[in-house]
N, C-alpha and C positions, 0 to 999 in steps of 0.2 A: 629817256627817248621813247617815243611811241613806236608801236609795232609798224605803223605806216612808214615812219622815218627810217626805222631799221631796215625794212624791206627795200625801201628806195636806195639807201646807201649800199646795201648788198647787191642790188641789181646793177647799180652803176659800177661797182667793183667787178662783177662778173663780166659785164660788157667790156670793160677795160682790159681784163685779163684775156678774154677771147680775142679781142682785137690784137693784142701783142702776139698771141700764138698765130693768128691768121696773117699777120704781117711778115713773120719770119719763116714758118715751116713750109708754106707752099713754094717758096723760092728754091727749095731743095728737092732733089730726087729722093725716093725712098732709100736707095743705096747710100747716098751721101749722108742722109739723116742717121741711118742705122750704124754708121761708123764714127759719127761725131758725138763723142761722149758729152761734150759741153752743151750741144744742142739738145741732146736727150735729157740731160739734167735740167736745163732751163725750161724745157717744155713740161717735163714732169713736175717741176716746182710750181709752174703756173696751173697745171691741172689739179695739183694738190690744193692750191688755194681756191680754185673754182669749186672743188668738192666741199671744202670747208665752208665757203660762203653759201652754197646751195643748202647745206645742212642747217644753216642758221636762219634760212627763210622761214616765215611764219607757216604754221600748219594750214592756215586758211589759203595762203598763196599756193602752196603745193597741191592742195585739194582741188584747186581749179584746173590743174593739169595732171590728172591721174595717169595719163599715158607716158608722161615723162619718167624715165627710170631713176627717180631720186635716190633710191637705195643703191643702185649700181654706181651712180656718180660718187656717192660717199664711200662705197666699197673700194673704188679705185683710189680715192684719197687715202684710205687706210693702208692699202698695199704700198703706195708710194711712200707713205710716212713710216710704216712699221716693218715692211718687208721689201725694202728698196732693192736688195740683191736678188729678189725673186721677180722683180719687175721685168716684163717682156717689152723691149723697145719697139717691137712690131705693133703691140697694142697701143703704145704711146703714139706712134706714127698714125695708126688708123683713127684713133680718137681725135688727134689734132687735125687730121685731114677731112674726116667724115662724121665725127661724132658731136660737133658742137653747134651746128647751124640751127637746129631746132631750138636748142636752149637760148641761143642768141636772139632768135625771132621772138620767143616768149618773153624774154627779159626786156627787149626794146618795147614790145607792145604794152607790157605791164607798166613800165616806166612812163611811157607816154600817157597812159590812163591815170597814173598817180599824179602826174604834173598837170 
């Protein structure tokens, strides 16, 4: 698989995962989200996969967006994966509600340019 194909597949996956988060989480208040363990787990799971996918994007892709906090995205993935009990549900909520729009815009723009 070429790097172009890999980036395209990863961008599609990231867009899909962000869409799932954005479809569910905004329907809840912060208070409702923070007491719903299933919703926290589901959202964290999707954020973990977004972090994994962004980490696999090509260095050339990430270099075009140096302001995007790529390391922080992957760091959150590591916390969810390896320190789940240390995960702060407030951070999951904030990330789901306010931390993905820029990534979504970048992924859509890049996908459009690749196609």
